[in-house]
N, C-alpha and C positions, 0 to 999 in steps of 0.2 A: 503493499500500497504506499504511494506516495506522501499519504498526509502522516505516517509514522514509520517515513523512511531511516531515522538515526535509531528508533530502537531495533532494528532489523540489521543495521551493519554490524560485521565482525567484529572482537575486539580479543587481542589478546591478553592473559594473565599468565608472566612468564613468556613459554616457551608454549602454552597451550592456548590453539587459538579455540574461540567458540562464536558459535555460529550466528548468536543477537548478542543483544544488551539487554537480557532480561535475565534475573537470578531468581531462583528461588534461597527467601531466605532461611537460617536455620533454626529450628522451632523444635525443641523438647519432643520425642516420640511416645510421653509416658502412655505404655501401656499395650506397647508394637513392637516390643523387643521378645527373642526370646530368656527361657530361663539362667540359658547359658551366654545372656547378653549379646546374642546376634540379632539379626534382622527377621523377623517373624514373614509369615506369606503376607500379612497384612501390610504389615510396614513396607515389604517389594512392592506388590500391588500401589499403594500411596504416593512411591516415589516414583514410579514408572507411567501411572497417570498423569502426573506435572509435566514428564518429559512426554509423552504422547502429546501433551496439551500445547507444545510448544516452547516451552520454556528452555534459555538455552543452557544453563548453568545451575545443577543442584544441588546446594549446601546441605546436606543432610544437619539433622539433630544431633546435640552434644551426645561424645561418645567416651565416658572418661578412659584416662590412661594409665588407671590401676584402682585395685579396688583392694588395699591393704593399710594402704598409711590415712589415708581415709573412706574406711570403709563404710560401704550401706547395703543395705540389705541384698542379700544376692538373688539378682536377676532383677532388681529395679531400673534397670537403667543400660545403655550399650554400654563394651566396654570391651577394646580387642584383646587385651591382654590374659583376659579370665581363661578362654579356650579359643587362641588363635586359631587353631583348624577348623571350628564350629563358626567361629567370624570370618574368614576368608570364605568356606562354604557360602552361608549365608549373604555375605556382602556380595559376595562374585557372583550371583546367577542373577541378583539386582544390580548391580552393574553390568555386564552385558545386556539384559535388556534395556536399560538407559541409551546405554552407547548404538541400542539399534535404530533408536528415533533421530540421533547425531545429535546428542545434550550430552555435556560433558557433568563429573560430580564429582565434587571435594566431601573428604569425611571430613566436618568439623570434630578436633579434639580438645576438651574439655579436661584443664591441669589440676580442677579442681573446684568447690563451692564454698571451702572453708567458713567465714562468720554467718553464711548465706545459707546453708544448709540446715533445713527444716529437722530437727531434730525425731522426727516420727521415720525421717528417712535413713538417718543414721544406725547403723549396727554399733557405735561407737563413739567414743564424745567429738564434738566435733574439734575442727584444726584452725589455725589460722598462722599469718606470719608472725603476730604476739597474742601475746593475753587479753584478750579483747570480747567486747559481749558478743553472744551472739543474735543475729538480726532480730528471728522470729519468737527469742525468750531471753532476754537480755538477764534476766536474771545466772543465765549460762556463760560461764568464760569457758571460751574457744583454748586449747591447749597449741602451745608455742613449736612449731613444727622444730627440727633439733634441723642442725647444717648439714648431716648427715640423709635426712629425709629430702630435705631439698634438692639435693643431685643426687637422687634419685629416683624425682622426679622427672629431672632432666634427661635421665635415661632414661625413664618409663615413654616420656614424649616422643623419642627416637626413637623407642621398640613399636610404639602406635603405628607412626608414620611410616615405617617399613609393614608392618603386616596390613595398614591399608594400600601400599605400593602393591605387593603379594596377590592383593585383591581384586586390584585394576582400579583403584579410583585413580580418579587423575590428577588430586591433587590434592592438599589439607587446608584447612583454616584452624587458627587457631585461637581457642576459647578460654581466654580472656584477657585483654587490657578493655576489659567492657563487662560495665554494668553491675561491678564491686564484686566478680567473683573473686576466686582465689589469689588468681596470677595476678586482677586489680590491685588485690589487697594489697600487695608487694609492693606495687609499683606507687601507693597514694601514702602519704607520713601521715596520715589519719591512724592508717590502720599497722602500718610499718613500725616499729619501735623496735628492731632489729641493733645487733651488735658486730654483726657476723658480715663476712661479705656479701649478702643480699640484702644488708639492712644502709641506714646513712644518709650520705649524700645521694642526688638525682641519681647517676650512676650506677650508686650499691643498687638504689631501689629497680632499675630496670637490666640488672644483670641478669635476674631469670628468663625473661622472655628472650633477651641477646642471646644465653644458651641454650635455649631451648631450639630458637631455630638454627641457629649453626651445626647444632647437635643432628637435627633433621638434615639439613641439608648435606651435612658428613655421611652418613649413611644412605640417603637416596638420591645424592646425587645433586649437583648446581641448578641444576636444568627441571626440577619438581617443585612446582608450585605451594609456597606455602603463605597463604593471607591471614591477614590479622581482624581478629572483631574486634575492634577500638574503640572506645567511648571520649569522645573529645573534650566532651564537659559529662561532670558529676552530677551537679545540681543537687549537692546535699547540703543542707541549710544545716543540720546539726544531727547527732546520733540519730536513726529513724526518723527523720524529718527533712522532706523534698520542697524545692522551689519551684511555684510555677514561673511562666513564660513571663517575662517582663516584671517579674518581680523583684526589687532591691534587695540582696541580703548578701552574707560577706561567706563563700564558696569554703567549705570544709573540706572538698574531698579536690577532685583535680578541675581546676578552674580551668578555659580556654588557651589562656598561655603560656598553662605546662600543658596542654594538650600537643600544642602548635611548637612546642619546645621538642618532646621526646619525639614526634612521628618520624622528624628526618631519622632520627640517633634509629631508631628500629627498622626504618628503610635501607638504610647503610648496614645493618646488622644481616639481611639477610631478605628482609620480607618483602613477597612480592606484589604487594596491592592492600590494603586497606578496607576492611568490611564498615563503614562507621556509621556511626551512629550517636547518642547520650545516655546519658543516667545512669542509676542506679539504683538497688534493690530500696534507699531510703528514698526514692522520688521513681518508685519504679513505671508510673505513666510515665515517665519519658520511653524507659527501654521495652516498654509496651503499651503503644499508645494507646487509651481508650477513644473512644467517639468525641469526647471531648474535646481532646486534640485536631489543632490544624494538619490538612494534608502539606508533605513536604515540612515537618518542623525540624529537620535534621537543617537543613538547605544553607540555611543561616552559617551554622559550622563547617560544612563540607566545603562551603564555599573558601572560606580563609583554609582549610585542611588542605586544598588544590594547589594553593598559592606555594607550599611549603612540601610536598612533596611530587615526584616525577614517576610511580605506580601507578597503575588503577585504582579509581576511589569508587567502589559502590558505595552505595544510598538506600536502603529502605526508610523505613516512618511514612504508612500510609502514601506510599508510589502507586498507588494501583488507578487510579483515575488516568486512562489513556492519555488523552491530548495535554496534560501536565508533565505525566511522564517524558512523552516525547518534546513538549516544550522545555525541560528542565536540559535533557540531550541535547538538543539543537545549540543552546545558548554556553554551553560548555563548561561554565564555570564551576557546578557546584556537584556536577556526579559523571561518570564516566562509563557508571552501567546502573540501570538501576536494581533492585531486589523488593520482591513482593513477599511478606509473609504470607497474615492471613486473607489477603487477598486471592489467593493460591489455595488455601485451604475453601474457600468460598467458592469458587470458580477455577479447576485447573487448568481449563481450557482459554484460559485469560490470555495467553499468547496467540493461539489459533484464530479466536475471535477477533482480535485486532488487525491481524494479517488478513483476516477473511471481510474485513471493513463492517464489524457487526459488533462494534463498540457496546454499541445500546441494548445486547446481549447478555454483558457481562453481569456476571449477578454478583452483588458488591458485597464487601465485608461492612459489618456495620460498628466493629468497634468493641461487642457486650465483651468477648471474652468468655460467654458462657458455656459455649462449645470446646472452646479449646481448653486456654488455661485455668478457667476455670472448672474444667473437669478433674482438670489433674489434683485442682487442691480437696479434690470429692475421694480421690481414687480409682477414676474410671478412665477410659482409653482417650486419648486426641480423636475429635471430633469438629462438627462446625456446627455454626446454628443453620445456618440458614442453608447449610449445605449436609444434610441427615448422613450421605452415602460419604460422608471424609473420615478417612482411616479403618473403612469396610467397603471399599471400591470394589472388590469383587464380589462379594456376599450379599451384599444390600444396594444393588443396583434395581432396575427395573427395566421388565423388558415386554411387548406387544403382550396386550391380552388375548387369549384363544378364541375367545367371542365378544365381540363387541357389547356392552350395556348401555341402559336410560340410565343418568346417574341424574339425581336431583340434590345440589346445592345449595341448601341455605343459610345466607352469610356473606358477606363481601369484605371479610377483613385478609387479615393473611392466612388463617386457617383455610378458610374458606378457597380462598386465591390457590392457596399449594394446593388443594387436594382438586381443583379444578385442571390446575395447571397436569399435575402427574397421570391424573385418569384421561386427559385428553391427549399427552404425549403414548400413551399406553391402546389407543382407539377408541374410547368410550364416549357415545354423545354423551356431552355434559351441560347442565341449562342450570344456571345461578343466579339464585332470586337476592335482592340486596335491596332494603324497605327504605334505603336514604337515597339520594341522590349522587353518591360517589362511593369508588370502592376503596378502601383502606383502613375499615375500623377505631379503632384504638392507636393506629399508627399514623392517622392523620393529625391529630392532635400533639403525638409523641415524634412531630416531624417539622414542629412551626420555630422552634428555636434554634439560631444559627448556629449553637452548639452543640445540636443532634441533627445535622444536616444531611449526614448519611444513613438516616434511616427515612428520609426524603428520598433519595438514592434508591433503597431497597426497594420502597414503596412505589416508584415510577418504573423500576425492574418489573414488577408483578401488573401493575399496568398494561406494560407494552406488551409482556409474553398474553395476557389475557386477549390482547389486539389481534398478536401474531398467529395466534391459535385459534380465531374464528370463536370462542367462546360465547354460549350464546348466554347470554348477560340480559338479568331483566333489573334495570334499575326502579327506584323510588314503586317497589312491589314487595306490600310486607305478606308474607305465607299463614296461614292459619293450617290449624291439621286436619280441619276437611277438606282442605284444600289437595295437602299432600296425602290424603287416605285415595282422594279419584285421579290422581296423575298416575298410579299402578304405575312406579320408577322399579327398576330393580335394585337398586340401593337408593338409599337419603341419607345426605350427609350432614349432618347439624352443626352449624360455625357460627351460633348466634352470638359468638363475646359472652361480654361479660357485662355488669352495671355496678358502679359506686355503690360501697356497702353504705350504709347511714345510720351512725351510730345513733343508740336513744338518751340522748342527749336535750336539757328543753332550751327551748328556742332556737332550735334546730333549720326552723322552715323562716324564719327571718329573711327577709329584702337584703341581708347585709352578707349574705352567708351562700357561698359558690364553692360548686365542685373544680376539684383541677381543670376536668375537661373544660368545663365552662369556662376556668381563666383563660386558659391554653389558646381559647381558640375565639377567643374574646369578645365573648358571647355575653360577659354581666361585666361592669364597670367593678375595677379595683379603686380602694381607696388607697392613701399615702401609709397607710400603718396597717399591717396584714398579720396576721396567725394564722401561720399553715398548721392544723390539725392532723397530726400522722408523721415520723418521720421516716419513714421506709421510701425507697430508690423516689420514684414519684413526687413523695412530697418536698424531698432534697430538690431534686431537679426542678421542680415547680419554684420553690424559693429564691433559687439561684434566678434563674428566669425573671421573678420579680425585682429583687436585688440589684440585678443588673439595669434593668428601668429606671432604678433611681428608689424604689420601695423601702422602706424599713421592716422589714422583716423576720420572724418571731416562728420560728418549728416549737410547736407542742407534743412530749411524745413521751408516752405510757412507759416505755419500756426505759432499762438506764443507758441506752446506746442506739445511737442511729442507726439505720438499715440495717436492726438487731434480729429482725423476724420473717419469714417467707422465704422464698429463696434467695439464696446465698448469694452475695453482691459481689463477683470476683476481684481480691484486693487490692492491683493496678486502678479498678474503677471507683473500689468505696475510698481508697485514701486519696483520689486525686477531687471527688466531689465531698468529702471534709476540706480538704485545702480551699477549695473555690470557696466553699461557704463561709471560710474564714475570710476569705481575699477580700469577698464582697457584704462583709462584716455584718450576717447573719446571726441572728441571736440561736440559744437551745438553752431549752427549757425541760431538761431529763425528770424520771418518772413521775411525771404530774398527767393529769386526765385534766378534760374541759369538762367542768359540773355544769354550768349553766352559758349560754350564749346570752348575752343584751345587746342594746342596742348601739352601745359604742363601747363594750369592753366583754372579756371573758372573762368568768369566773373560775380558780382551776382548784385542786387539790392533788397535792401529793403521797407518797407513800407514805407518811408520817401520818395522813389525815389532819395538813394545816392548808387551807386556805388562805386563797390568793387573789387578787385581783391584777388585768392586763387592760387596760387601753389599745383600743383597737377601730379600725374603721371598715372592715373587711375579715371575713373567717372563710377562710378556705379547706375545704375537707378533703383530708387523701387519707382517708383510713382502709384504704386495699379498696380490693374487687370482688364481687361473688358470681361466680357461675348464671348466666341467663339458660336456664337448660328447661323452664318452660314446654316452650314447642317439643323435645326430645322427651319428658316424661308424658307427655299427652300422646303422643304417637309410639315412644318404643314395641312397648307391651301388644300394637294391633298391625303396625306396619315393619313388617319382616327387611330384616338386610338394614337397619338404621342404626348410625353411628353417630356419637356426640365426640366432635372434635375441639380441642384449643381450648380457648378460654369457658366455651361451654362445655366443656368436659370438668373443668378445674384451672380457675383463674390462676394465672402463673407467668410466664414468658414470653417472648417471643420465638425463643427458642425451641419452647415446644408446642406452640402452634405447628409452627413450621415441621417438626418432628410429627407431633401427632398425624398430622394432615396426611404427610410421606407414606406414613407405616399405612393408614387405611386404603391411600389408595394404590400404594403398589403390590396391593392383595385384593384387590376388589376383581 
């Protein structure tokens, strides 16, 4: 495509030529490795699908170089040195399949986690360059690694790279002087208080990454590419506290100037490229940007990096809008290659769709983390909220139905559109009824804020798919139980969504009370002083939206913490929301319920039964949602093959709306 010429130009990293400038960012494949720390069949299919989809360079998720010094529970992560023969067998098969699509593949090698290792993942005490607090549980102090242990890490890195080469990988990426992992901790003065050769001044702190690349080049040859995952700036305000974009604070980690100072040193040491980003666990919303972060968030930093290094700079950071990625490469100031992470989870055919001139058909990532990192925290395998087949491509795809059926879908929200999409692709005849004048359900109000525009992209994608598939959509049509019974459909899918829960509070029907939906859609006026009742994710996002408009906002939450109930909010999203609340001066009152709503105030009662009054112009209700299941209950016992999906089944989140719909539609 002439429009995307730069994206499809070849590029070299070291002596390895890559067919285009589209890379798959490294993302841990939690739950997809074998018990012997190799690549499972699911993992192989996962990477091959992205190569088949047009990605030029695959960078795998992290593989630990050893499991003795920093011991994880057996089989919890990839590791070449646990069983080299098994690793070569499973990886080699995958590499051969990737190469069949003219794609290249690098193995990412992790030196360790250090202070950011979750205690539940460890089979031994956490380690670090110095005796510093564990990130997840600061009550735990990490054990300082001995000099001999650090030297062994260098040896194991070289051994792992040799195994990678034997398996057929085209190169390796070192993880990382990046995100506050163990190797990064060695390079940052905040974490490295050592007195041996791996500590002290800047060159002492850089000794470990320098020795690693030199050792790998020694065993694999100078022409074997070694890329470095590299965070230019840490965004650490303090221990376990990050800094937002534009916020003024003293950097406690690596500041931009130090990042630009060490990059040429590491290039001279032998690194063949920089896979560059920013952030740390303390500011995890930089390293794993949620929906609230802007696209291309690293570009102001990588533009400076490119001025001081001569090897290729790969950049991720929500680069999955094709026009934006192409423009970045055309300008040539901030990146030589773009890297897509969750964008390729959402749509493995990203590259092919761009090349074919179909960017409108790319299913967008919405930055929710619910299906990827959020699932890892729950001990579940990697997948994707908007692409249920991710991580189980072969076994959870769908095929044409043996016999086309007549399917009725009631409700045009995300669940309704997903079931219509999949059922139509399988060859069924679908008629979708929506009682309002537009498709989208709750995603309509969930897309209005500027910091949630990725939701709007998903909504537009679904509407486009409905048009391209010629789904029979009947807007402004409310369907009753008797209507369904008379239609004689082969299957009925009820996707009627959810309605706001209405707490039993005196005064709740007053004119100064509005739901979050009514506020976001500007259906009711909002005064200057606002009380938001409910501190779940929707309540917090609504509070931020109002505060950004200049309102004085207070959240009243009955639990001891915000976002503490319902579906877990992934860590990076949660801490960014909390930091945004602080930045926009949203007040929070916890362990407190609303006793009564009056004309100019609310009466509150805390867990100790102490009452108080808070003046307000507007009360916004965000006390959760409940399933709108009346239609389903009216017909389920009389109409065969009737299903309730999404919020009509149980009010949860976008992921479960899509996953319910996909599961039902692929099996009708």
